[in-house]
N, C-alpha and C positions, 0 to 999 in steps of 0.2 A: 235185291241182292244186298247183303250186308257190306257196308263200306269198310275197307281196311283202315286200321287206326295205328297210332304210334305204338300201342301195346303189342299188336301183332308184329310190327316191324322189329320189336326187341327180340322176338323169337327167331328171327332169321339167322342163318349161319353167319358167324363172324360178328353178330351184334353184341355178344357178350364181351368180345375183345375190344370193340369200340367203346362200350360202356366203361370198361376198366381203364382205357386210355383217357376217357373223359374224367374219371375220378382222380387219376394219377398221371397227369400229362408228362411230368418230368421236365428237366431243363432242356431247352432248345427243341422242344417237341414240335414246334412249327416247321422245323426243317424236314420232318417226315413227309410233308406235303410237296416237297421239291421233287418233281418228276417231269417227264416229257409233257404231260398234260398241262401242268401249271407253268412250265418254263416260258411259253410264248408271251403271256401278259407280263411276266416278271422281266423279260428282256426289254419289253416296251417301256416299262417303268425305269429300268436301269438306263436306257437311252435318254429318257426324259430328264433324269437326274443329271446325266453327263452332258446334256445339251448346252450347259453354260460354260463349257471348256474354253471357248474363245471370248468369253464376256469381258475379261480384263483387257485383252488386246483390242477388242472392239471399242471399249470406253476410251482408251487413249487415242486410237485411230480417229474416232469421231471428233474428239477434242482438238487434235492437232492437224488433221488433214481435211476435214469436211467444213463446208461453209454454212452449216445449219446453226441458226440462232437458238437461244434458250427457248424462245417462244415456239419455234418450229418443232423442237424436240418435245416440248410439253404437248403440243398438238398431236404429234406422232404417238406419244404415250397414251393419249386418250383414244386414238384409233386402235391401238394394240389391245385395248380392253374389250373391244367389240366382239372379236371371235370368241372370247371366253364368255361374254354375255350371251352369245348365240349358241352356247354349248348344247342347250336342249334341242335346238334345231339340228345340229350335227348329229346328236345322239339319236334323234328320231329318224334321220336319214339312214344312219347305220342299221337301225332296226328294221326299216321298211323298204329301203331301195337298194336291192342287190346290184353290184357292178359285175357284169359277166357271170351272174349266178352266185356271187360271193358277197356275204354280209360282213365278213370279218377280214379275211386275208387281203382282199382288194383294197380295203380302206387303210390297212396297215401300210401296204406298199405305196398307196397314194400319199399318205402322210410322210413317209420316208423320202419319196421323190421330191416333195415340196421342200423339205428341209435340206436335202442334199443340193438341190438346185440353188437354194438361197445361199448356202455356204460357198458354192462354186462361184456364184455371181459376186459375192463379197470378195473372194480371193482375186477374181479378175479385176474388180474395181481397185483393190488395194495395190495390185501390180501395175496399175496404170493402163489396163486394157479396155477400159470402159469410158474413155474420154469422149467418144462420140455421143454417148447417152448421158453421161454425168454421174460421178460417183455418188452424189447425193440422192439421185433418183434410184440408183441401184440399191442403196442402203435402205431407203424407205420401202421399196418393193420387197426386198429380201426380208426385212423385219416382219412385214405382214405375212409373207409366205411361211416363215418359220413358225409363227404363232398359230396360223391355220393348221399347219401340219401337226403341231403338238396337240392341238385341241382334238383333231380327228382321231389321232392315235390314242389319246387319253380316253375318249368315248369308247373305243373298241376295247381297250384294256380293261376298263371298268366293267363292261358287259361280260367279258370273258372270265373275270374273277368269280362271277356268279354261276357260270356255265361249267366250270371244271369240277364242281362238287355235285354228285348225283343226289337228287331228292327222293328217288325211289329205288327199291331193290330190283334185281333182274326180273323178278316175277311180277313187278308192277306195284307191289305194296309199298307204302311210304316208309322211309327210314325214320329213325328216332329224331325228332326235331332238335333235341339238344346236341346230338352228335353232328347233325348237319350244321348247326350254328357254330360248333367248335371247328369243324373243317373249313367253313367259310371264313371264320376268324383267322385261322392259321394262314390262309391265302392272303388275307389283308395284311397280316403281320409281315409276310414275305414281301408283299408289294411295297409297304412303307420302307422296309429295310433296303430293297432294291433302289427305290427312289433316292433315299438319303445316301446310300452307298455310292451311287453314281455321282452325286454332287460332292460328297466327301472325297472320293478318289480323284476327281478332276480339279478340285479347287486349287490345291497346291501345284499340280502339274500345269494347269492353265496359267497361273502366275509366272512360273518358271519359263514356260514357252513364250509368254509375252515379253519377257526380258531378253531372251537369247535368240529368238527366231524372228525373221521378217513377218510382219503381220499377215501378208498374203499366204505364207506357209502355215501360219496358225489357223487361218480360215480353211485352208485346204485340208489340214488334219481334221478340223471340225466337221468337214463334209463326210468323214468316215464314221462318225458317231451314230447316225441313223441306221448304219448297217447292222447294229445290234438288233433293232426292231425287224429288219429284213430277215435276219436269222430266225427270229421268233415266228414270222409269217411262214417261213419254209418248214418249221417244225409243227405248225398248227395242223391239227386234224379237224377240219371244219365240219360242223354238223348243221343240218337243215333246221330252220326254225320249227319248233313243235307246232305252232299255230301261225301260219303266214299272216303277216300284218300288212295292211294297206296304209299308205301315207295319210295322215290326218291334216288336212289343210288348215284346220283351226290351230293346231299346235305349231305348224310351220309359220303361218301368218302371225299368230300371237307372239311367237318368239322373235320374229323379225321386227314387229311393231314395238315390242318391248325394248330391243336394242336401240332402235331409232330414238325412242323417248329418252332413254338414259344418256345416249350420246348428246342429244340436244340440251339436256339439263347440264351436262358437263361443259359444253361449249358456251352456252349463253349465261349460265350461272345466275338464275333468278334468285330472289330472296327465298330463304329456306329450301334451297335446292337439295341438300342432303336428305332432309326430312321428307320432301315430296318424292324423291327417288326411292326411299325405303318403302313408303306407303304404296306407291304405284307398283313397285317390284313385288311387294308382298301380295297385293291383289292379283297381279298377273300370274305369279307363280302358284298361288292357291288355286286359281282357275285351271291352269295347265296340269297341276297335280290331280285335280278332280277328273279332268279328261283322261289322264293316264290310268286312273284307277277304275274307269268304267268297265263293267263286265266282271270285276273281281268280287267275290263274296263279301257281304257287308262286314262281317267280323274282321276279315283281312283288311278291308278298307280302314276300319278303326285302327288296326295295328299299324298300317302304313302311315296314317295321319298322326297317330301318337308318336311314332318314331321320328317323323319330320318335326313335330313340335318340340320334343325333347332335344333333338340335335340343334334346332334353332336356338333354344334357350341356353344350352351349354356353350354355344359359340358366340352368343351375344353379350358375354361378359365384357363390361366396358374397360378399356385400358386407361392407365393414368394419364397418358399423353406425353408430349415431348418434355414437359417440365421435369419429369423424373430423371430423364437422361441428362438434361442440362445440369441438374443438381449433382449427378454422379460425376460429370466432367468438372464442374466448377468447385465443388466442395470435397468430393472424395478423391479427385485427381485422376480419374480414369482417363486414359488416352486411347488413340486409335489402336495401338498395338495391344493394349489390354482388352479392349472390346473384341479384337480379332481372336485373341486367346480364348476368351469366354465363348465366342461363337464356335470355334473349333472344338473345344471341350464339350460344349452343349450338343453338337451334332454327333460326336463320337459316343457320348453317353446315351443319347437318344437311340442310336443304332443298337448299342449293347442292351439297353433297357427293353427295347422292343423284342429282341431275340430271347432274352432271359425271362421276361415277365409276360410277353404277349400271349403265349399259349395258355397260361393260367388264367389271364384276364378274360379271354373269349369263352372260357368254359364256365364262367360264373354268370349269374343273372346280370344282364347288361345295364339295367337301370341302377342296380346296386353299385356296379363298378363305376358308372359315371358319377353317382353321388359321392362315393369315396374319393374319386379323383378331384371333384370340386372342393371337398373338404381339405384334402392334402394341398391343393393349389393355394387355398386361403392360408393354411398353416405355414407353407413355405414362403409366403409373403412376409412373415413375421421378422426375419432377419433384416429385410429392407426397411420395414416400419421401425424396427429397433434402431437402425442407423440414423433414421430421420430424427430420432430423439437422443442421439449421441452414443449409441451402443459401441460403435467402433472406437470412440475415444476412451471409453471405459476398458474395453478389452486390450487396447494397446498399452494403457497405463498399468493394468493389473495382470494381464496374461501374455503380453508380448506380441500380439498380432492385431492388425488393424483392418481397415476397410477392404483391402484387396483380398486378404485371406477369407474374410467373411463372404465377399463376392464370389470367390472361387467355390467355396463350400455351398453357397446358395445355388449357384449354377449347377453344381454336381447333383444336388437334390431335386431341383425344380425342372431342369432342362428336359429330362425324359418324359415329364408329365404331358407336355404338349402332344408328342407323338403317341404316347400311351392313351391319351384322350381321343386321338383320331381313330385308333384301332377299333374300339367298341362302336364308335359312330359309323365307321365304314362297314363294320359287321352288321349293324342294324339295317343299313341300306341294302346290303347283299341278301340278308335273310328275307326281306320283304319285297325283293324285286319281282315284279310280275313276269311270268314266262312270255317270251317273245318281245318284251318291252324293257329289257334290262338296261340297255344303253340310254333310252329315254328317261327311265326312272332315275338312274344314277346321275345323269346330267342335270335333271331338275333338282334333285336334292343337293347336288354339289352347288348349284346356283343359289339354293336356299342357304347353304352354309356360308357362301360368300356374302349373301345379303345379311346374314346374322352378324358378320364382321362389320358391315356398314352400319347396322343398327347399333352395335356396340360403340362405334365411333360417334354416332349421334348422341347416345347416352353419355359418352365421355365429354362431348361438348357441353352438355347440360351441367355435368359435375364441375367442369372447369369454369363455367360461368358462376357457379355457386362458390367455388374455392379458387379464385383467380391466381395463377402462378405466372410471374414474369421472369425473364432472364436476370438472375442476381437477387431476386426477391422470392424466397422460398418459405415464408412463414405459414402459408396455407397448404403447403405440400403434404405435411403429415395427415391433415384432415381429408385431403383429396384422395390419397392412397388408401386410407382406411375405408372411405366411403365407396370407392369403386371395388375394393376387395369384398366388402360385405354385400354390395349389390350383385356382383357376379355369383357369389355363393347362393344368395337367396333366389336368383333367377333359375339356376340349375336345380337346386333342391325343390323349389316350388313346382317346376315342370315335371320332375320325376315323381313327386307326390301325387300330382294330378293324373299323369299319363303312364306312369311306370308299369302298372299292371297289364297294360295292353301291348307292351313291346316285347314280351317274352315269346320265344318260339312256339310255346304251347298255344298262343293265340292263333298262330297259323294252323296248328294241328287241329284246333276245334272246328275249323272251316271244312274239314273233310267229312264231318258228320252230315247226314242228310237233313 
């Protein structure tokens, strides 16, 4: 029997409308994907973004009321990274181990329960109701519960963003791969907006609450934030897995061993610990990705591997390091308030940029989009590089504006790029997610993205060794910033040149042929 192709899908009723929307998405086109089916994962992302509501009150409470030393807090911070390192294990459980028959709703409710319980425990400790246990113990336990709850819900939401877009027509023929990519991308745009919107909305409110309300009350209000995800769980129309998956002990055991090794490296800090951690992580994640891709057609495996390689290279761009911020403080005179203004402006513009440009971006070839974003990122580094050579002094003398104005303009131009870069990467992950293993695949590639940031830090250490920068001594800073900018651009463009042709949705469509 002849296999249906993307060409036959284009002949289906409504396909022409979808193609027209693909060609001319319009402003805010992503909002068209906002419906009851997409709302559950968006509410989870919104709750995750708003989960920092009590962060400011928590910081002051820990500093003023708890007897935890700086060393103890650093050790706790190390422990709190473990659940995120284990995200692939949680993702695999979400895919393969139903709770009371549910692979999605039950895990959402479990995550919400952990977060609500943690906030209620902190409220009780802050109110002096945990003296028998000790506020410090309650704080440590609550911190771990919150992170586990967030990780579990994040795994579910990531998987759901791939499930809310149909890959086939009602008659079973495949839909146009480019239309599927666009719709998956729209969902990712909405997910990023929900996440950033939750953080943006609660940042100012959380600071105000920390000033005027008792800390116990702030924690109590924070316990209501996960109810957003509970609402998403109630709205969810859960579907059975197309192909039931059994737990793979190798993925579960490999993920657990991976977390133990990374935690040991962090605690014992042997020589070259960051470099060892990156190499071990890359090997383990590569093996786990290979396990996840088993049973997938070979060309689709190539597409999945190419997507992972391009995402890794794009995220591995080395940062300049703390020397640049030291210089901005010491030389340009940026203070805490101005950095806060830049952060607030950056978040607001990132939300606006995602809504206004996200729909158009996800309808273009994703390799080309990432290439242009890499080029724009390098170009938008030019104002900072210019100020390292005295641009701000010239503009102040001749044009009447100095470093702060340039900093504001630079932030306005460059801030949306970080989130706009995330959208095509998340779309790539969603496009290539294997059926029945969406949460596992998303969690593994998310771990790969985090590993890329660690690799970028390792690269940055090397550049900082070549161009050493000390507090108050910035003569090598211009060369350092130029070097990391060029290196990041070459990494991204090189990966796209090597693997870009494999990451288009047509690569998936080719696998339908016999």
